[in-house]
Rosetta silent file (secondary structure, phi, psi, omega in degrees, C-alpha in Angstrom):
SEQUENCE: MKTQTTTAPGVERVQALDWEQIGRSLSSAGNAILSQLLSAGECQQLAALYPQNEPFRSHILMARHGFGRGEYKYFAYPLPTVIADLRSALYARFVPIANSWEASLSSNIRYPDEHADLLARCHAVGQIRPTPLLLQ
SCORE:     score description
SCORE:     0.000 S_00000001
   1 L     0.000  136.421 -178.550   -0.790   28.512  -16.858 S_00000001
   2 L   -86.348  129.114  178.415    0.243   24.951  -16.028 S_00000001
   3 L   -86.952  130.603  179.650   -0.931   23.617  -12.670 S_00000001
   4 L  -101.256  129.924  176.605    1.699   21.725  -10.763 S_00000001
   5 L  -106.031  146.219  177.574    0.616   18.894   -8.521 S_00000001
   6 L  -115.896  146.927  178.769    2.714   17.577   -5.691 S_00000001
   7 L  -106.170  131.881  178.840    2.689   14.084   -4.327 S_00000001
   8 L   -60.979  144.926 -178.807    2.954   13.566   -0.585 S_00000001
   9 H   -55.134  -39.614  179.036    6.191   11.825    0.469 S_00000001
  10 H   -63.305  -37.936  178.228    4.268    8.869    1.913 S_00000001
  11 H   -66.220  -40.859  176.775    2.405    8.420   -1.365 S_00000001
  12 H   -61.348  -38.886  178.618    5.712    8.476   -3.237 S_00000001
  13 H   -64.991  -39.482  177.327    6.996    5.767   -0.894 S_00000001
  14 H   -62.464  -45.843 -178.889    3.908    3.635   -1.629 S_00000001
  15 H   -63.726  -30.133 -176.442    4.430    4.075   -5.372 S_00000001
  16 H   -81.533  -10.599 -179.456    8.104    3.106   -5.062 S_00000001
  17 L   -67.903  155.900  178.294    7.396   -0.253   -3.402 S_00000001
  18 L   -84.008   90.392 -173.437    7.835   -3.477   -5.361 S_00000001
  19 H   -72.113  -24.459  174.239    4.142   -4.286   -5.819 S_00000001
  20 H   -66.383  -44.243  178.420    4.790   -7.456   -7.801 S_00000001
  21 H   -66.136  -40.721  179.026    6.783   -8.843   -4.877 S_00000001
  22 H   -60.980  -44.766  177.869    4.173   -7.665   -2.397 S_00000001
  23 H   -60.612  -42.735  178.296    1.461   -9.449   -4.404 S_00000001
  24 H   -63.529  -42.236 -179.654    3.538  -12.637   -4.511 S_00000001
  25 H   -64.402  -42.461  178.104    4.168  -12.480   -0.770 S_00000001
  26 H   -62.076  -41.854 -178.464    0.484  -11.966   -0.033 S_00000001
  27 H   -70.175  -36.890 -175.984   -0.454  -14.894   -2.262 S_00000001
  28 H   -89.946  -37.352 -174.613    2.172  -17.273   -0.893 S_00000001
  29 H  -112.614  -14.382 -178.574    2.461  -16.268    2.769 S_00000001
  30 L    82.388    6.129  177.917   -0.705  -14.255    3.419 S_00000001
  31 L  -153.861  167.256  176.345    1.280  -11.188    4.484 S_00000001
  32 L  -153.447  144.990  177.818    3.811   -8.688    3.211 S_00000001
  33 L   -96.622  126.619  177.336    6.146   -6.241    4.890 S_00000001
  34 L  -110.207   95.412 -173.623    5.903   -2.661    3.673 S_00000001
  35 L   -79.638  143.102  168.387    9.094   -1.059    4.935 S_00000001
  36 L    58.515   41.267  174.715    9.654    2.621    5.613 S_00000001
  37 L   -71.192  -28.570  177.940    6.237    3.988    4.693 S_00000001
  38 L  -115.984  141.216  174.222    6.727    6.633    7.357 S_00000001
  39 L   -74.831  166.685  177.378    9.877    8.622    7.993 S_00000001
  40 H   -59.985  -39.798  178.989   11.308    8.739   11.511 S_00000001
  41 H   -64.655  -40.908  177.841   10.000   12.292   11.836 S_00000001
  42 H   -64.841  -40.062  177.457    6.488   11.282   10.753 S_00000001
  43 H   -61.834  -43.882  179.294    6.534    8.438   13.276 S_00000001
  44 H   -63.288  -40.333  179.013    7.593   10.838   16.024 S_00000001
  45 H   -64.062  -42.612  179.021    4.853   13.310   15.085 S_00000001
  46 H   -67.984  -42.329  179.406    2.190   10.594   15.188 S_00000001
  47 H   -61.903  -34.197  179.911    3.528    9.152   18.458 S_00000001
  48 H   -66.851  -18.145  177.676    3.396   12.642   19.986 S_00000001
  49 H   -74.719  -23.914 -169.202   -0.379   12.668   19.405 S_00000001
  50 L   -53.936  -42.660 -179.603   -0.963    9.688   21.711 S_00000001
  51 L   -67.734  -15.538 -178.920   -1.286   11.616   25.005 S_00000001
  52 L   -82.620  156.324  176.696   -3.948   13.852   23.445 S_00000001
  53 L   -97.627  -35.492 -171.014   -7.635   12.987   23.353 S_00000001
  54 L   -56.856  -41.638 -176.291   -8.838   15.127   20.453 S_00000001
  55 L   -73.110   -4.542 -171.518   -7.297   13.182   17.511 S_00000001
  56 E  -119.338  152.367  178.578   -8.858    9.922   18.686 S_00000001
  57 E  -102.032  -24.540  177.202  -12.359    8.458   18.857 S_00000001
  58 E  -158.084  157.398 -176.708  -11.713    5.623   21.341 S_00000001
  59 E  -124.964  123.110 -176.655   -9.082    4.194   23.660 S_00000001
  60 E  -112.434  122.773  171.564   -8.740    0.426   24.046 S_00000001
  61 E   -94.317  112.835 -169.754   -7.027   -1.203   27.017 S_00000001
  62 H   -61.450  -41.446 -177.432   -6.133   -4.606   25.640 S_00000001
  63 H   -61.181  -34.736 -179.436   -6.115   -6.544   28.923 S_00000001
  64 H   -61.978  -27.039 -178.288   -9.694   -5.484   29.663 S_00000001
  65 H  -105.230    6.273 -179.181  -10.807   -7.276   26.492 S_00000001
  66 L    74.257   23.739 -178.208   -8.502  -10.280   26.842 S_00000001
  67 L   -94.090    2.985 -176.150   -6.275   -9.052   23.985 S_00000001
  68 L   106.603 -155.759 -178.561   -3.023   -9.153   25.979 S_00000001
  69 L  -101.909  155.935  177.124   -1.084   -6.210   27.358 S_00000001
  70 L   110.519 -172.798 -178.707   -0.895   -2.700   26.006 S_00000001
  71 E  -155.572  163.612  175.548   -3.316   -0.207   24.594 S_00000001
  72 E  -153.148  162.774  179.201   -4.263    1.573   21.417 S_00000001
  73 E  -129.896  135.307  174.095   -6.373    4.447   20.211 S_00000001
  74 E   -85.267  131.577  176.004   -8.499    4.695   17.078 S_00000001
  75 E   -67.410  148.965  172.315   -8.099    7.938   15.184 S_00000001
  76 L   -99.268  164.485  169.130  -11.150   10.143   14.661 S_00000001
  77 L   -76.873  145.376   -5.400  -11.932   12.131   11.543 S_00000001
  78 L   -75.739  139.098  178.246  -10.263   14.174   10.288 S_00000001
  79 L   -68.440  152.228  170.954   -7.360   11.760   10.102 S_00000001
  80 L   -55.131  142.266 -174.307   -3.821   13.138   10.273 S_00000001
  81 H   -53.144  -44.371 -177.445   -2.868   14.048    6.703 S_00000001
  82 H   -62.778  -36.647  178.992   -0.080   11.480    6.465 S_00000001
  83 H   -70.341  -45.349  179.480   -2.478    8.695    7.539 S_00000001
  84 H   -61.492  -43.062 -179.568   -5.226    9.799    5.148 S_00000001
  85 H   -64.617  -45.829  179.671   -2.757   10.047    2.254 S_00000001
  86 H   -63.925  -41.294 -178.002   -1.223    6.634    2.945 S_00000001
  87 H   -59.733  -45.241  179.556   -4.615    5.004    3.372 S_00000001
  88 H   -68.831  -41.712 -179.606   -5.804    6.166   -0.051 S_00000001
  89 H   -65.732  -41.356  178.679   -2.499    5.367   -1.767 S_00000001
  90 H   -68.398  -39.089  178.040   -2.356    1.880   -0.261 S_00000001
  91 H   -56.428  -45.813 -178.241   -5.995    1.211   -1.119 S_00000001
  92 H   -58.619  -32.150 -179.806   -5.290    1.939   -4.785 S_00000001
  93 H   -84.158  -33.226 -177.039   -2.550   -0.699   -4.768 S_00000001
  94 H   -84.835  -24.203 -176.207   -4.384   -3.321   -2.719 S_00000001
  95 H   -61.280  -39.540  177.020   -7.781   -3.148   -4.443 S_00000001
  96 H   -64.370  -35.724  178.237   -6.663   -5.064   -7.560 S_00000001
  97 H   -66.162  -46.655 -179.902   -5.211   -7.775   -5.322 S_00000001
  98 H   -62.445  -42.628  179.643   -8.381   -7.977   -3.238 S_00000001
  99 H   -67.361  -34.804  176.080  -10.595   -8.108   -6.331 S_00000001
 100 H   -64.600  -42.476  178.072   -8.407  -10.821   -7.840 S_00000001
 101 H   -63.694  -43.378  178.826   -8.749  -12.878   -4.667 S_00000001
 102 H   -59.236  -42.978  179.559  -12.525  -12.381   -4.656 S_00000001
 103 H   -64.544  -40.963 -179.128  -12.681  -13.572   -8.276 S_00000001
 104 H   -67.313  -22.747  176.811  -10.529  -16.628   -7.508 S_00000001
 105 L   -89.893    6.053 -176.601  -12.976  -17.495   -4.710 S_00000001
 106 L    58.012   32.671  177.918  -15.866  -17.246   -7.194 S_00000001
 107 L   -89.159  146.940  175.531  -17.214  -14.377   -5.117 S_00000001
 108 L   -88.485   -3.043 -179.984  -19.364  -11.666   -6.650 S_00000001
 109 L   -72.068  132.713  173.015  -17.896   -9.084   -4.275 S_00000001
 110 L  -137.258  140.862  179.456  -15.804   -6.402   -5.930 S_00000001
 111 L   -95.802  143.046 -178.369  -14.273   -3.382   -4.286 S_00000001
 112 L   -66.620  154.183 -178.888  -14.463    0.005   -6.021 S_00000001
 113 L   -65.759  -32.931 -175.770  -11.338    1.381   -7.678 S_00000001
 114 L  -101.444  135.910  179.293  -11.395    4.589   -5.653 S_00000001
 115 H   -59.978  -39.116  178.899  -10.948    4.710   -1.884 S_00000001
 116 H   -59.877  -35.905  178.588  -13.520    7.505   -1.622 S_00000001
 117 H   -69.617  -35.502  175.123  -16.090    5.206   -3.249 S_00000001
 118 H   -65.038  -44.173  178.601  -15.346    2.477   -0.696 S_00000001
 119 H   -60.671  -41.054  178.330  -15.789    4.975    2.137 S_00000001
 120 H   -62.251  -42.190  178.245  -19.105    6.092    0.627 S_00000001
 121 H   -61.652  -45.402  179.549  -20.228    2.447    0.430 S_00000001
 122 H   -63.963  -45.548 -178.303  -19.235    1.871    4.060 S_00000001
 123 H   -63.892  -33.685 -179.361  -20.887    5.077    5.271 S_00000001
 124 H   -64.309  -24.893  178.976  -24.102    4.191    3.423 S_00000001
 125 L  -106.894   17.236  172.808  -24.466    1.073    5.589 S_00000001
 126 L    91.571    2.707  176.636  -23.574    2.826    8.847 S_00000001
 127 L   -89.144   86.492 -169.567  -19.835    2.111    9.022 S_00000001
 128 L  -109.774   -4.562 -178.005  -18.860    5.704    9.635 S_00000001
 129 L   -97.039  136.685  179.738  -15.928    5.504   12.058 S_00000001
 130 L   -70.591  152.347 -177.386  -12.348    5.390   10.760 S_00000001
 131 L  -106.472   -8.874  175.821  -10.257    2.322   11.605 S_00000001
 132 L   -59.317  141.106 -177.519   -6.638    3.577   11.594 S_00000001
 133 E  -137.610  165.836  178.822   -5.158    3.212   15.039 S_00000001
 134 E  -126.374  122.600  179.784   -2.036    3.990   17.032 S_00000001
 135 E   -88.010  151.249  170.471   -0.556    1.387   19.358 S_00000001
 136 L  -126.184    0.000    0.000    1.304    2.091   22.551 S_00000001
């Protein structure tokens, strides 16, 4: 029997982006816009989490830290599925760019090909909290 695998919609959106253009933009301007990674419905679902405490590990009031106005919350593990899927899919696309930059800087640092391997490396040195956040 043939096993069928499905790709999450967010992952498909990452794969459909023009990665050559994104690489050029990063190299020339230091940034790139990744449009429409989340559908309107996915954005609404994530925004609806904000009033809850459980999905988050910390709440930052920006003015208290001199960061300006507003606030944000860092997600806790387990991350919402759409965030976890996007994070891994984006990592796979950005790691060659990051490693190329490291090489051009004559740095010996190289990032692993797999996102799970990067997380293992981070966790091994005590970086165990996830960094995705939601702004308000």
